[in-house]
N, C-alpha and C positions, 0 to 999 in steps of 0.2 A: 285635314291637318288637325282640326279640333278633336276628332275621334282618336287620332294617334296619341294626343296628349292625355286624353282620358284613360286610354288603355295603359299608358306608362304609369300614370298616377295609381291606378288600381293595382298594377303589378308590384309597385314599390310598397304599397300599403299591405298587401298580402305577405310580402317578404318580411316586412317589419313585424307583423303579427306573429309570423312563424318564428322569427328570431326571439320573440318574447316568451314563447312556450318553453318552459324548463325541460331539459332532458331528464330521463329516468334517473341518471346518476347524480342529478342535482337536487332530487326531491328528497324530502324527509321520509322517515319510515311511515309516519301517520298519513302523509299525503299520498304515498304510493298505495297504501292499503285502501285509502278512500277512493282513489281512482280505480283500483281493481274492483271494489264493491260497486262502483257506478257502472263499470263495464259489464259486470254480471247482471245488474238490474236492467241494463239496456240490451241484454242478450248478445253483447259483443264479446263472444267467448275467446276469439283470437287475441283481442286486446287484453282481456282479463288474464289469459295465460302469460302474456308478455309481462304484465305488471306484477303478477304474483311471483314469476321467476326472478324478476329484478329485485323484488322485495326480499326474497329468500337469499339471493346471492349477496346482496349488500348488507343485510341485517340478519345474519344467520342465528344470532342469539337475542334478537330483539323481542319485544313484547308480542308482536304479531307473527313471529316466525312459524310457530306450530300451527296456528290457525291458517296461515297462508299455505302451508303444505297440505292441509286438509282440503282447502278450497281449490287448490290446484288439481286435485283428483277430480273434483266436481267439474271444473272448467274443461279439463281434457275430455271428460265423459260427454258433456254437453256439446263440445266441439267435434264430436264424432271421431275421437282419437282413442279407441278402446285400449290399444296396446300401451299408449302413453299413460292412460288412466290407471291401468293395472300396475305399471312400473312405479308410478307415483304412490300408489297405495302400498305396494311392497316396501318401498323406501320408508314410508311413514311407520308401518308396522315394525320394521327393523330398528328404526331410530327411537320409537316411542311405544314399546310393547305394553307399558303400564298406563298409557294415556287414557283418561276417562272416555274418550271418543274413539278409541281404536276399533271398536266394533263397527263404526261407520266406515272405516277404511276396508275392513273385511267385506262389508255389505257392498260397497261401491266396486270392489274388485270382482265380486260375483256378478254384479249388475252389468259391468262392462263386458264380461264374457258372455252374459245372457243376450245382450243386444248386438253382439258381434255378428251373429247370423242374419240379423234383420237388415241386410244391405239393400242395394239397388235392385238386384235381381229378384229378391224375395218380395220387394214392394210392388214391382210392376209386372211380374210374370207369375202365372199360376203354378208355382213350384210345389211339389210334395216335399215338405220339410223332412220327412222320415228318410228321404233318399239322399240327403246332404251329409257331408262329413260331420260326424258327431263330436269332433274334437272340442269345439267351443262349448257345446252343450255339456260335455263331460267335465270340462274345466269349471264351468259355472256351477254345476252340481257340487263338485268338490269344494269350491269356495264357500258356497252357502252351507254345506255340511260342516265346514270348519267354524263358521260363524255360530251356527246353532249349537254345536258341541261346546264351544268355549264360552259363549255368551247366551245361554238358553233364555235368559230374561231380558235380552236386549229388545229395544223397541222395534228393531229391524227383523227380529227372528220370525214373527208370524208371517210376514211377507216372504221371507226367504224359504220358509217351509212350504208355502203354497207353490212357489216357483220350483222347488225341488220335486214336487209331485208331477208338475208338468214336464220337467226335464227327464225324470225317470220314465214317464210314459213315452217320451220321444226316443230315448235311448233304446227302450224295448222295441219300439216300432222300427228303428233302424236295424236291429238284429233280425227282425222278420224280413225286412227288405233284402238283407244279405242272404238269408235263407232261401228266399225266392230266386235270387240270382243263381244260387247253387243248383236249384231245381232246373232252371233253364239250361244249365251246363251239365246236367245229368250227374252232378256230384251229390248223390242221394244220401250218403253217409254224413257228409258235412251239413246238408240241409236238415236232416233229422237232428243232428247235434245242436244246430242253432235253435230249432224249435224247442227241444228239451231244455236248453239253457234258459230260454225265456220263461217257460213254465216253472222252472225250479227257482229262478232268481228274480223274476219280476212279477211276483204274485200281486193281485189286485190292480193290475194294469189292463187296459183294453186289449193289449197285444197277446195276452195269455190264450185267448180263443184262437187267434191267428197261429200261435205256436203249436197248439194241438192240431189244427188243420194241416200245418206244415209237416208235422210228424206223421199224420195219417197218410198223406200223399207220398212222402219219402219212403215210409215202410212198405207201402203197396208196391212201389217201384222196385224195392229190394227183395220183394217176395217174403217179407216178414209179416205174414197175415195175422198172427196172434197179436203182435205188438200194434199193428194197424187197427185191429178190431178193438183192442183195449183203449187206445187213444180215441177212436171214434165214439166209443161208448161214453167216455168222459165228456167229449165235445157235445154229444147229443143231450146229455143229462144237464150240463151246466150252461150251454149256449145253444139252445134249440133254434134260435133265430139267426144263427150265423150264416153269412152269405154262401159258405161252401156247402150248406145243407139245403136240399130240396125235398120236401116231404120226408125228411129224416134220412134221406140217402145222400151219401157223399158225392160231390161233383168236383173232379179235379180242376185245377186252374186251366184257363184257356191257353192255347198255344200263343206264345209271345209274337210269332211271326204274323198272326192275324191282326195285329194292331195297324193303325193307319201309318202313312209314310212319315207324318210329322212326329208321331210317338217313337217310331223306330230311329229317325234321324237324331232326335234329342235324347235317346236312351230312356224314353218314358217320362221325362220331366215335363214335357208339354204335349198336348194333343191327345191325352187319355181322357175320353169322355166320361168314363166311370172307373172307379178304382177296382182292381182285381179282387176276387173274393177274399183272398187271404189278407188283404190290406185295408178293407173297408172300415172296420171298427177302429183300428189303431190310428190310421191316417186322419180320418175325420175328427176323432177326439183330440189328437195332437194339435191340429190346426185350430180347432175351436178353443182349446185351452190356451194356446199362444195368444189368440186375440183377446181372450178374457184377461190374461195376465198383463198384457200391454195396456188394456183399458184401466186395470186396477192400479197401475203405476201412478204415484203422486204426480201432479202437474209439474212440480218443480224439478222432477227427475226425468221427465219425458224429454228425450233428445230432440234438438232442433234438426229437422231433416233438410239437408242442403238440396236445393232444387237442381235436378239434372238438366242436361241439354234438351232432353225430350220434353220435360215439363215446361221449360222456357219456350221451346218451339211451338208447343200447343197451348201456350198461355195458361197452363195449369188445368186444362179441361180434363185431363186423364189422371190427375193426381189422386 
């Protein structure tokens, strides 16, 4: 009986405390902003999003309104909501094109697209990033390009330029992957076109050598020996250590059907013990540059990774 009384008293006390907490619609602008800042400091990004949205809706012309809009971009980004972050950045740019911190909105928009590919699969599985849909990478490149073009002296421009280098390398590597797919389908004209596109449009990327190798093999299959010989000579001269060359002689790619059952089942995403000759340089460099770019990201902009069911099940042993 005594225990029941204690439980009743505790329940009533909790209810009284809860009733004393003011709702968001009862808080002043300054208090809402303070609570949002506190939530950001505590890395409670869901709460921060709610507070910032409440602040913006209740005080759209208040002293903290513009700052709340900027910080809402950041809160969405840290809460792993890239689409919401990009939408919030778009809205800020549209409403405040002359704001002194509008370059931050452009930067965060590019950063949200940049991080969009780094999801659960990329974190836990040995995926070749050059084989993934390049849509987000292309969007990120375009956003960073807008930032550097409009605000070349922005404090965010140097980091954006470095990420553009990585993204350009990745887009070139994706073109090579598509070209190799055409090879396996015996679409040799299309394969040669992809290789030539990389050589002509992605100069100074690791994929140029792969593009030349792709051209050589496609031209050989087409019986265009002169073009094949010309491309091979350029490959030998500029990339003598390329994986498709053995003692200076060109070695065509291996038959895709010789891969293991896991590689065939997952379309080559998993189970490939070593990268094919045409993909070696580009794929390895893209993965390395992604890791370096992620490490170079300022601590305050590194997104908090939500733990997956696998992480919880294994107590984080495989994080």
